[in-house]
C-alpha positions as CSV (number, residue, x, y, z in Angstrom):
1,M,0.0,0.0,0.0
2,I,2.8,2.3,0.9
3,K,4.6,1.4,-2.3
4,K,1.4,2.2,-4.3
5,C,1.0,5.5,-2.6
6,S,4.7,6.3,-3.3
7,Y,4.2,5.4,-6.9
8,F,1.2,7.7,-7.3
9,I,3.0,10.5,-5.6
10,V,6.1,10.1,-7.8
11,T,3.8,9.9,-10.9
12,A,1.8,13.0,-9.9
13,S,5.0,14.9,-9.3
14,A,6.4,14.0,-12.6
15,I,3.2,15.1,-14.4
16,A,3.2,18.4,-12.5
17,L,6.8,19.1,-13.5
18,I,6.1,18.3,-17.2
19,T,3.0,20.5,-17.2
20,M,4.9,23.4,-15.6
21,A,7.7,23.0,-18.1
22,F,5.3,23.3,-21.1
23,K,3.6,26.3,-19.5
24,G,7.0,27.9,-19.1
25,V,7.8,27.3,-22.8
26,E,4.4,28.6,-23.8
27,K,4.9,31.8,-21.7
28,T,8.3,32.3,-23.3
29,L,7.0,32.0,-26.8
30,I,4.1,34.4,-26.2
31,T,6.0,37.1,-24.3
32,N,9.2,36.9,-26.3
33,H,9.5,40.2,-28.2
34,Y,11.0,38.7,-31.3
35,Y,8.2,36.3,-31.9
36,K,5.3,38.4,-30.8
37,I,2.5,38.6,-33.4
38,S,0.7,41.9,-33.4
39,E,-1.4,41.3,-36.5
40,P,-3.2,38.1,-37.8
41,L,-1.3,36.3,-40.5
42,A,-3.2,36.6,-43.9
43,Y,-2.5,36.4,-47.6
44,N,-4.2,38.6,-50.2
45,V,-5.1,36.3,-53.0
46,S,-6.4,38.0,-56.1
47,T,-9.8,37.2,-57.3
48,H,-10.3,35.8,-60.8
49,E,-11.5,39.2,-62.1
50,S,-8.7,41.2,-60.6
51,T,-6.1,38.7,-61.9
52,L,-7.4,39.0,-65.4
53,S,-7.5,42.8,-65.1
54,D,-3.9,42.9,-64.0
55,I,-2.8,40.5,-66.8
56,N,-4.6,42.6,-69.4
57,E,-3.1,45.8,-68.1
58,K,0.4,44.3,-68.4
59,L,-0.3,43.0,-71.9
60,N,-1.6,46.4,-73.0
61,N,1.5,48.1,-71.6
62,A,4.0,45.5,-72.9
63,D,6.2,46.2,-75.9
64,F,5.8,43.4,-78.4
65,S,7.6,45.2,-81.3
66,I,10.0,43.0,-83.2
67,E,13.2,44.6,-84.2
68,T,14.0,43.8,-87.8
69,K,17.4,44.2,-89.4
70,N,16.0,45.4,-92.7
71,T,18.7,43.8,-94.8
72,F,18.9,43.5,-98.5
73,I,17.3,40.0,-98.2
74,D,14.4,41.6,-96.4
75,F,14.2,44.3,-99.1
76,K,14.1,41.9,-102.0
77,E,11.6,39.5,-100.4
78,A,9.3,42.4,-99.5
79,L,9.5,43.7,-103.0
80,A,8.9,40.2,-104.5
81,V,5.7,39.9,-102.4
82,K,4.5,43.3,-103.7
83,E,5.4,42.3,-107.3
84,S,4.2,38.7,-107.6
85,D,3.5,37.2,-104.2
86,G,6.9,35.6,-104.5
87,D,5.9,33.4,-107.5
88,Y,8.8,32.6,-109.9
89,K,6.4,31.3,-112.6
90,T,3.9,34.2,-112.8
91,V,3.5,36.3,-115.9
92,N,1.2,39.3,-115.7
93,S,-1.1,40.7,-118.4
94,Y,1.6,43.1,-119.7
95,G,4.1,40.2,-120.1
96,Y,6.2,41.0,-117.0
97,M,7.5,37.8,-115.6
98,G,8.9,36.0,-112.6
99,K,9.2,36.7,-108.9
100,Y,10.3,40.3,-109.5
101,Q,8.3,41.0,-112.7
102,F,10.9,41.7,-115.2
103,G,10.0,42.9,-118.7
104,K,11.8,41.7,-121.8
105,G,13.4,45.1,-122.3
106,T,14.7,45.1,-118.7
107,L,16.1,41.7,-119.2
108,K,18.0,42.7,-122.3
109,Y,19.1,45.8,-120.4
110,I,21.0,43.5,-118.0
111,G,22.2,41.1,-120.7
112,L,19.5,38.4,-120.6
113,K,17.8,37.4,-123.9
114,N,16.2,34.0,-123.3
115,T,13.0,34.8,-121.4
116,Q,11.8,31.2,-121.2
117,D,15.1,30.1,-119.6
118,F,14.7,33.1,-117.2
119,L,11.2,32.1,-116.2
120,N,12.1,28.5,-115.5
121,N,15.3,29.4,-113.5
122,P,14.7,30.8,-110.0
123,A,18.4,31.1,-109.4
124,L,18.8,33.2,-112.5
125,Q,15.9,35.4,-111.4
126,E,17.6,36.1,-108.1
127,K,20.9,37.0,-109.9
128,A,19.0,39.2,-112.3
129,F,17.4,41.1,-109.5
130,V,20.8,41.8,-107.8
131,A,22.3,42.9,-111.1
132,Y,19.4,45.3,-111.8
133,V,19.7,46.8,-108.3
134,Q,23.4,47.2,-108.8
135,K,22.9,48.9,-112.1
136,N,20.2,51.3,-110.9
137,K,22.3,52.1,-107.9
138,W,25.1,53.2,-110.2
139,I,22.8,55.2,-112.5
140,L,21.1,56.9,-109.5
141,R,24.3,57.3,-107.3
142,R,24.1,61.1,-107.6
143,E,20.4,61.3,-106.7
144,I,21.0,59.0,-103.8
145,Q,23.8,61.2,-102.5
146,K,21.8,64.4,-103.1
147,Y,18.2,63.5,-102.0
148,A,18.5,60.8,-99.4
149,G,17.3,62.2,-96.1
150,K,15.2,64.9,-97.7
151,T,11.4,65.0,-97.7
152,I,9.5,65.5,-101.0
153,R,5.7,65.7,-101.1
154,G,5.7,64.4,-97.6
155,I,7.8,61.4,-98.4
156,L,11.2,60.8,-96.7
157,I,13.6,59.9,-99.5
158,T,15.9,57.0,-98.8
159,E,18.3,54.9,-100.9
160,S,16.2,51.8,-100.7
161,G,13.1,53.7,-101.6
162,I,14.8,55.2,-104.6
163,L,15.9,51.7,-105.8
164,A,12.5,50.2,-105.2
165,A,10.9,53.0,-107.2
166,A,13.5,52.4,-110.0
167,H,12.5,48.8,-110.1
168,L,8.9,49.8,-110.6
169,G,9.3,52.6,-113.2
170,G,13.0,52.6,-114.2
171,A,15.8,54.9,-113.1
172,G,14.7,57.7,-115.4
173,S,11.3,58.0,-113.8
174,V,12.9,58.4,-110.3
175,Q,15.2,61.1,-111.6
176,D,12.2,62.9,-113.0
177,F,10.4,62.7,-109.7
178,L,13.3,63.9,-107.6
179,R,14.5,66.7,-109.9
180,S,10.9,68.1,-110.4
181,N,10.4,68.1,-106.6
182,G,7.7,65.5,-107.0
183,N,5.7,67.3,-109.7
184,V,6.4,64.5,-112.2
185,S,5.5,61.0,-111.0
186,F,5.4,57.8,-112.9
187,V,2.4,55.5,-112.7
188,D,2.4,51.9,-114.1
189,G,-0.3,50.2,-116.1
190,Y,-2.1,49.1,-112.9
191,G,-2.2,52.5,-111.4
192,T,0.7,52.1,-109.0
193,D,2.6,55.4,-108.5
194,I,6.3,55.3,-107.7
195,K,5.5,57.4,-104.6
196,T,4.0,54.2,-103.2
197,Y,7.3,52.4,-103.5
198,L,9.3,55.4,-102.2
199,K,7.2,55.1,-99.0
200,A,6.8,51.4,-98.7
201,F,10.5,50.5,-99.2
202,A,12.2,53.2,-97.2
203,N,14.9,52.5,-94.6
204,Y,16.2,49.2,-95.8
205,D,20.0,48.8,-95.5
206,L,21.4,48.2,-99.0
207,T,25.0,49.1,-98.2
208,T,26.0,45.5,-99.0
209,I,25.0,46.1,-102.7
210,K,27.7,47.8,-104.7
211,A,26.9,50.1,-107.5
212,E,28.0,48.6,-110.8
213,K,27.8,50.2,-114.3
214,N,27.9,46.8,-116.0
215,P,27.0,44.1,-113.5
216,K,27.8,40.5,-114.6
217,I,25.3,37.7,-114.2
218,A,27.4,34.5,-113.7
């Protein structure tokens, strides 16, 4: 009986000590300045509507512009789309042919006589285009130097615009337009004015293309 009483006394004492120990820890955690919580913990989670609104605002303010290099390749492909939608085989109602719509006279001008071979040869068409740009760049070298950077009839004149306009109407029509301050302007059979090309093909970098008086097509 005495042993049982002693056992209960020891057990009760142990429980009391453990309880006091936990209370001491609890008191320390609550009163410790570094761990004291003055405000309830909470997270502001955006509602569906506010989330969409924020996303849309960021999208509207974002800059998605793509920087293009505007190289000679960009220039010739853009011009090809304008001329023929890039089709090497097309021939229009005036007999202009190929991806860049060359006439027979223009082909002879750069030394090509076999129009059928030209139409069936994409590589030759690409070489012919380069040669024609080189020749026009040589013919219009003084105009490029004199007028590039100026504004005529509200159009900023650039080297690439000049050469694109020359492809449409020939170097002579570009000279007429520039020298007349825009009073003389060539229009092709479909009603396309060289002013359209001066605008649409401005600011391409054609410095890689050298002016050649008599370019050779290998």
